[in-house]
C-alpha positions in Angstrom: 170.4 2.7 40.9 172.7 4.7 38.6 176.5 3.9 38.9 177.8 6.4 36.4 178.2 10.1 37.3 180.1 13.2 36.1 181.0 14.2 39.6 181.3 12.1 42.8 181.6 13.8 46.2 182.9 11.8 49.1 181.4 13.0 52.4 178.8 15.8 53.0 181.3 18.5 54.1 179.8 21.9 53.8 182.7 23.3 51.8 182.4 20.5 49.2 178.6 21.0 48.9 179.2 24.7 48.1 181.8 23.9 45.4 179.5 21.5 43.5 176.6 23.9 43.1 177.4 24.8 39.4 177.4 21.2 38.4 173.6 20.4 38.3 172.9 23.8 36.7 175.3 23.0 33.9 173.8 19.6 33.3 176.4 17.5 35.2 175.2 14.4 37.1 176.4 14.6 40.7 176.3 12.0 43.5 177.2 12.6 47.1 178.4 9.5 49.1 178.0 9.9 52.8 178.9 7.0 55.2 176.8 8.4 58.0 173.1 9.4 58.3 172.0 12.9 58.9 171.5 14.6 61.3 174.5 13.4 63.2 176.7 15.1 65.9 179.8 16.9 64.7 181.9 19.7 66.1 182.0 23.1 64.3 179.2 25.4 65.3 180.8 28.8 64.7 181.0 30.0 61.1 182.7 33.4 60.3 181.0 36.1 58.3 182.9 35.1 55.1 181.1 31.8 55.2 177.9 33.7 54.4 179.3 34.6 51.0 180.0 31.0 50.2 176.5 30.0 51.3 175.0 32.7 49.1 177.0 31.5 46.1 175.7 28.0 46.7 172.1 29.1 47.1 171.8 28.0 50.7 171.5 31.3 52.5 167.7 31.6 52.6 167.3 28.1 54.1 170.0 28.9 56.8 168.3 32.2 57.7 165.0 30.5 58.0 166.1 28.1 60.7 164.8 29.6 64.0 167.4 27.7 66.2 170.4 29.6 64.7 171.5 32.7 66.7 172.6 35.8 64.8 176.3 36.5 65.5 178.0 39.8 64.9 181.2 39.3 66.9 183.2 37.1 69.3 184.6 37.4 72.8 187.6 35.6 74.3 189.0 35.4 77.7 192.0 33.7 79.4 192.1 34.2 83.2 191.6 37.9 83.8 192.4 38.9 80.2 189.4 39.7 77.9 189.1 40.8 74.3 186.3 41.1 71.8 185.8 41.4 68.1 183.0 43.2 66.3 182.6 41.6 62.9 180.8 44.7 61.6 183.8 46.9 62.4 185.9 46.2 59.3 187.4 47.8 56.3 186.7 45.2 53.6 183.5 44.4 51.7 181.3 41.4 52.5 179.0 40.4 55.3 179.5 41.5 58.9 177.3 39.0 60.6 176.8 35.3 60.5 175.0 32.6 62.7 175.9 30.4 65.6 174.5 27.1 64.4 173.8 23.7 65.6 176.1 21.8 63.3 173.9 18.7 62.9 171.0 20.8 61.8 173.2 23.1 59.7 174.7 20.2 57.7 171.3 18.6 57.2 169.9 21.9 55.8 172.8 22.2 53.3 172.6 18.7 52.0 168.8 19.1 51.7 169.2 22.2 49.6 171.8 20.4 47.4 169.3 17.6 46.8 166.7 20.2 45.8 169.2 21.5 43.2 169.4 18.1 41.6 172.3 16.4 43.5 171.8 12.7 44.3 172.5 12.0 47.9 173.3 8.5 49.2 173.4 8.2 53.0 175.0 5.1 54.5 177.2 4.6 51.4 180.9 4.5 52.3 183.9 4.4 49.9 186.2 1.4 50.5 188.5 1.7 47.5 189.5 4.2 44.9 191.2 3.7 41.5 192.0 6.5 39.0 194.3 4.5 36.7 191.8 4.6 33.8 189.8 7.2 32.0 187.3 7.3 34.8 187.7 7.2 38.6 186.3 3.9 40.0 185.0 3.9 43.5 184.1 0.7 45.5 181.1 1.4 47.6 179.8 -0.5 50.6 176.4 0.4 52.2 175.5 0.1 55.8 173.2 -2.8 54.8 176.1 -4.8 53.5 175.6 -4.3 49.8 178.6 -3.5 47.5 178.8 -1.9 44.1 181.2 0.1 41.9 180.6 3.7 40.9 182.4 5.6 38.2 182.9 9.3 37.9 184.8 11.8 35.7 185.8 13.9 38.7 185.9 13.3 42.4 185.7 15.7 45.4 187.2 14.2 48.5 190.2 14.0 50.7 193.5 15.4 49.3 194.9 12.0 48.6 192.3 11.3 46.0 193.0 12.3 42.4 191.3 11.7 39.0 192.8 12.0 35.5 189.7 13.6 34.1 189.6 17.4 34.0 187.5 19.3 36.5 184.1 20.6 35.2 184.2 24.3 34.2 184.1 26.6 37.2 185.4 24.1 39.8 189.1 25.1 39.9 191.5 22.8 41.5 189.1 21.1 43.9 191.5 18.5 45.1 194.5 20.6 45.8 196.5 19.6 49.0 195.4 21.6 52.0 197.0 22.3 55.3 196.4 19.8 58.1 193.3 21.0 60.0 193.4 21.7 63.7 190.9 23.2 66.2 190.1 23.7 69.8 186.5 23.4 70.9 184.7 23.8 74.2 181.1 24.2 75.3 180.4 26.8 78.0 177.3 27.8 79.9 178.4 31.4 80.2 180.4 33.7 77.9 182.6 34.9 80.8 182.4 34.9 84.6 181.0 38.0 86.4 184.3 39.2 87.8 185.7 39.9 84.3 182.5 40.9 82.6 183.2 44.0 80.5 181.5 47.3 81.3 178.7 48.2 78.9 179.6 50.8 76.4 178.0 54.2 77.0 
């Protein structure tokens, strides 16, 4: 098992997988370290149309469109009490996609990491990062597997949480991949119906 890579990615987040696409094509060796095993339950089933551009750039679009369990989505509706509003994603003034998909996140993430592996990325499930040291010329990551094994992995560049940094320059085309980001927040709920009958909007003529 190799322990030296150009790029190490901590966690199979969809945004990180999209950012690493240029690496295998440019000859960089990339390893994704994911503590869990896929598919696994995670919240986040509702991409916006702009996400389709990132999927296209990463080469994942065809695989996503081929999944029969994903519902085509061209808008969104919201209600609070008797108040109702809706948004048509195709009614816009900017370029780019006007539709996306409502996805089952566990399936969606498994598709993306599978496509990344086809592009030459080495994926290691059940491998968690327990320590990180960037004091030298390479980043050193201590890894522990879910079978109790431990090893050290080195990388010139690391994608991960914002507290992680490396001294090595990012590979060409990656930009500032580890720039601090705003603290994430979200509200999520599962509903059997989009809205109750008493506030159902009239069909447009």
